[in-house]
DRENROKOL-652957 format. One line per 8 residues: their letters; for each residue x negated, y, z of N, C-alpha, C, O, CB. Coordinates in Angstrom, 3 decimals. Atoms other than C-alpha are relative to their C-alpha. Glycine has a CB too. Example, Ala and Ser with C-alpha at 12.3 -4.5 7.8 and 13.67 -1.06 7.14 Angstrom:
<pts>
AS	-0.890 -1.190 0.000 -12.300 -4.500 7.800 -0.900 1.200 0.000 -1.936 1.181 0.665 0.992 0.027 1.246 ~ 0.820 -1.190 -0.060 -13.670 -1.060 7.140 0.770 1.090 0.730 0.261 2.198 0.899 -0.414 0.462 -1.415
</pts>
This chain:
<pts>
MLISAIAA	1.260 0.686 -0.054 -15.114 0.813 -2.424 -0.022 -1.161 -0.980 -1.016 -1.370 -1.676 -0.275 -0.482 1.406 ~ -0.066 1.126 0.916 -13.985 -2.226 -4.379 -0.052 0.480 -1.443 -0.719 -0.135 -2.276 1.268 -0.815 0.244 ~ -0.003 -0.533 1.365 -13.339 -0.123 -7.493 -1.402 0.456 -0.394 -1.832 0.212 -1.522 1.000 1.172 -0.126 ~ 1.352 -0.445 0.316 -16.814 1.439 -7.290 -0.926 -1.189 -0.214 -1.829 -1.114 -1.047 -0.541 0.898 1.114 ~ 0.819 1.198 0.181 -18.358 -2.056 -6.950 0.248 -0.616 -1.374 -0.689 -1.074 -2.028 0.296 -1.029 1.107 ~ -0.338 0.529 1.324 -16.516 -3.212 -10.087 -0.628 0.867 -1.082 -1.221 0.351 -2.029 1.534 -0.071 -0.190 ~ 0.561 -0.922 0.988 -17.577 -0.108 -12.019 -1.516 -0.141 -0.077 -2.081 -0.166 -1.170 0.379 1.447 0.341 ~ 1.459 0.122 -0.021 -21.210 -0.462 -10.931 -0.449 -1.296 -0.658 -1.443 -1.308 -1.384 -0.523 0.066 1.436
SLVCGQQD	0.396 1.275 0.587 -21.335 -4.125 -11.930 0.215 -0.011 -1.506 -0.546 -0.641 -2.241 0.773 -1.139 0.644 ~ -0.230 -0.079 1.446 -19.858 -3.365 -15.342 -1.107 0.788 -0.686 -1.540 0.432 -1.782 1.362 0.645 -0.294 ~ 1.091 -0.809 0.551 -22.510 -0.708 -15.942 -1.284 -0.818 -0.053 -2.052 -0.709 -1.009 -0.213 1.281 0.840 ~ 1.223 0.816 -0.080 -25.253 -3.157 -14.896 0.094 -1.262 -0.847 -0.901 -1.969 -1.007 -0.284 -0.379 1.446 ~ -0.177 1.163 0.862 -23.818 -5.873 -17.142 0.170 -1.317 0.728 -0.096 -2.371 0.150 -1.147 -0.109 -0.903 ~ -0.234 1.240 -0.742 -22.979 -8.403 -14.423 1.139 -0.780 -0.634 2.080 -0.194 -1.171 0.313 0.297 1.481 ~ -1.050 0.843 0.547 -20.879 -11.365 -15.540 1.307 0.152 0.772 2.354 0.407 0.177 -0.441 -1.450 0.006 ~ -1.189 -0.082 -0.842 -18.438 -11.284 -12.625 -0.096 1.247 0.859 -0.890 1.281 1.799 0.157 -1.269 0.882
PLAEYKAK	0.101 -1.246 -0.769 -17.850 -7.771 -11.292 0.352 -0.150 1.477 0.033 0.731 2.276 0.891 1.033 -0.609 ~ -0.375 0.213 -1.396 -16.475 -9.226 -8.045 -0.912 -1.007 0.707 -0.613 -1.409 1.832 1.438 -0.473 0.078 ~ 0.857 1.037 -0.557 -19.343 -11.685 -7.408 -0.534 0.375 1.383 -0.508 -0.456 2.291 -1.157 -0.275 -0.940 ~ 0.540 -0.418 -1.295 -20.894 -9.675 -4.552 1.104 0.027 1.060 0.896 -0.404 2.194 -0.664 1.390 -0.114 ~ -1.149 -0.042 -0.911 -17.470 -9.096 -2.961 0.403 -1.412 0.414 0.606 -1.673 1.599 1.196 0.723 -0.661 ~ -0.405 1.376 -0.278 -16.547 -12.784 -3.221 -1.009 -0.717 0.884 -0.623 -1.551 1.703 0.183 -0.765 -1.298 ~ 1.043 0.643 -0.800 -19.881 -13.836 -1.685 0.125 0.346 1.483 -0.350 -0.408 2.332 -1.376 0.408 -0.512 ~ -0.149 -0.433 -1.389 -18.975 -11.926 1.509 1.269 -0.526 0.657 1.425 -0.397 1.871 -0.011 1.502 0.067
LIPIGKPL	-1.254 0.508 -0.549 -15.544 -13.548 1.948 -0.237 -1.260 0.828 -1.123 -2.056 0.515 0.998 -0.288 -1.126 ~ 0.074 1.204 -0.825 -15.077 -16.189 4.638 1.012 -0.989 -0.577 2.197 -0.672 -0.680 0.291 0.312 1.532 ~ -0.911 0.980 0.600 -13.610 -19.344 3.088 1.123 -0.408 0.956 0.948 -0.417 2.174 -0.779 -1.235 -0.432 ~ -1.147 0.475 -0.780 -10.201 -20.559 4.254 -0.416 -1.266 0.739 -1.034 -2.161 0.163 1.247 -0.269 -0.917 ~ 0.322 1.159 -0.810 -10.593 -23.044 7.075 -1.295 0.130 0.785 -1.538 -0.652 1.705 -0.075 -1.192 -0.864 ~ 1.244 -0.227 -0.736 -13.969 -21.713 8.250 0.281 0.920 1.175 1.104 1.829 1.060 -1.097 0.603 -0.920 ~ -0.226 -0.876 -1.158 -14.126 -20.132 11.711 -0.529 1.411 -0.246 -1.555 1.606 -0.898 -0.662 -0.589 1.247 ~ 0.442 -1.390 0.099 -14.374 -16.363 11.902 -1.083 0.275 1.031 -1.105 -0.351 2.091 1.186 0.971 0.191
PGFTLKLA	0.942 -0.407 -1.039 -17.297 -14.748 13.671 0.758 0.753 1.088 1.760 1.411 0.807 -1.143 0.880 -0.591 ~ -0.672 -0.686 -1.097 -16.335 -13.402 17.082 -0.091 1.512 -0.129 -1.099 2.044 -0.594 -0.588 -0.436 1.323 ~ -0.004 -1.460 -0.015 -15.367 -9.742 17.380 0.990 0.484 1.042 1.870 -0.262 1.471 0.350 0.574 -1.397 ~ -0.889 -0.619 -0.973 -13.638 -7.379 19.801 0.509 1.312 -0.576 -0.260 2.092 -1.138 -0.723 0.229 1.361 ~ -0.629 -1.220 0.506 -11.206 -4.606 18.860 0.541 0.831 1.153 0.999 0.296 2.162 1.130 -0.337 -0.990 ~ -0.614 -0.893 -0.980 -10.112 -1.568 20.828 1.500 0.044 -0.270 1.927 0.074 -1.424 -0.628 1.437 -0.062 ~ -1.452 -0.080 0.130 -6.368 -1.441 21.486 0.452 1.456 0.021 -0.186 2.297 0.654 0.692 -0.793 1.126 ~ -0.514 -1.367 0.094 -4.315 1.678 20.729 0.366 0.575 1.369 0.243 1.780 1.593 1.216 0.035 -0.912
KGGSLSLS	-0.415 -0.467 -1.330 -3.089 1.867 24.331 -1.120 -0.121 1.030 -0.875 -0.019 2.232 1.216 -0.787 0.473 ~ 1.139 0.159 -0.898 -6.571 1.372 25.791 -0.340 -1.464 0.197 0.489 -2.339 -0.055 0.284 0.654 1.344 ~ 0.450 1.368 -0.180 -8.555 -1.723 26.610 -0.502 -0.577 -1.305 -0.686 0.138 -2.290 1.116 -0.860 0.560 ~ 0.493 0.669 1.198 -9.765 -4.261 24.114 0.536 -1.425 -0.049 1.048 -1.947 0.942 -1.546 0.002 -0.036 ~ -0.445 1.367 0.217 -8.910 -7.667 22.684 -1.035 -0.690 -0.875 -1.362 -0.207 -1.959 1.423 -0.046 -0.653 ~ 0.963 0.758 0.803 -11.421 -10.244 21.478 0.738 -1.068 -0.802 1.854 -1.459 -0.460 -1.091 -0.648 0.903 ~ -0.600 1.052 0.811 -10.708 -12.816 18.819 0.200 -1.253 0.838 1.223 -1.925 0.707 -0.874 -0.308 -1.230 ~ -0.139 1.202 -0.833 -11.325 -15.595 21.343 1.196 0.101 0.940 1.838 -0.912 1.219 -1.276 -0.234 0.811
QAIKGRKA	-1.186 -0.190 -0.840 -8.626 -14.096 23.623 1.279 -0.168 -0.823 2.259 -0.746 -0.354 -0.027 1.392 0.663 ~ -1.198 0.029 0.851 -6.175 -13.784 20.725 0.370 -1.413 -0.436 1.553 -1.717 -0.591 -0.213 0.869 -1.226 ~ -0.297 1.349 0.503 -6.492 -17.408 19.586 0.122 -1.045 1.102 0.475 -2.192 0.828 -1.069 -0.428 -0.966 ~ -0.020 0.956 -1.113 -6.630 -19.036 23.013 1.390 -0.647 0.130 2.387 0.043 0.340 -0.392 0.706 1.329 ~ -1.241 0.743 -0.156 -3.952 -21.741 23.172 0.931 0.056 -1.204 2.082 -0.372 -1.111 0.716 0.503 1.182 ~ -0.844 -0.107 1.200 -2.653 -21.061 19.646 -0.580 -0.825 -1.143 -1.793 -1.019 -1.233 0.145 1.475 -0.434 ~ 0.446 0.753 1.171 -2.799 -23.120 16.465 -0.435 0.935 -1.125 -1.331 0.600 -1.899 1.115 -0.928 -0.492 ~ 0.319 -0.948 1.068 -2.929 -20.079 14.182 0.141 1.421 0.524 0.944 1.692 1.417 0.916 -0.220 -1.232
TLVNFWFY	-0.055 -1.423 -0.365 -3.512 -16.348 14.514 -0.127 0.828 -1.275 -1.032 0.601 -2.078 -1.134 0.374 1.028 ~ 0.061 -0.914 1.131 -2.808 -13.662 11.926 -0.679 1.277 0.461 -0.240 1.904 1.425 1.421 0.292 -0.575 ~ 0.708 -1.239 -0.322 -5.266 -10.758 12.024 0.339 0.998 -1.093 0.010 0.787 -2.261 -1.563 -0.224 0.117 ~ -0.447 -1.023 0.948 -3.824 -7.655 10.360 -0.683 1.313 0.368 -0.357 1.917 1.390 1.568 0.153 0.010 ~ 0.711 -1.240 -0.277 -6.167 -4.657 10.175 0.757 1.170 -0.616 1.159 1.112 -1.778 -1.448 -0.061 -0.542 ~ -0.652 -1.201 0.498 -4.564 -1.229 9.837 -0.583 1.193 0.718 -1.209 1.048 1.768 1.533 -0.066 0.191 ~ 0.562 -1.226 -0.565 -5.512 2.346 10.573 0.954 0.612 1.019 2.156 0.726 0.776 -0.309 1.014 -1.112 ~ -0.766 -0.717 -1.025 -4.336 4.057 13.739 -0.779 1.240 0.312 -1.898 1.149 0.817 0.247 -0.869 1.293
G	0.833 -1.165 -0.201 -5.404 7.608 13.973 0.714 1.192 0.408 0.101 2.241 0.607 -0.721 0.300 -1.169
</pts>
């Protein structure tokens, strides 16, 4: 998806091919919007549950299929 966005912007003559991608990034230090993920073993986990009582939380997205 990122490669197709770069290619499309180059064809259209955009100055920064990653401008649209960068505009969607959440800046460091800004709070993330809340979300809930399904767990592989059933159930779910919300971001608010994961960060409760912690100074930092690493969110690592990967495919489980």
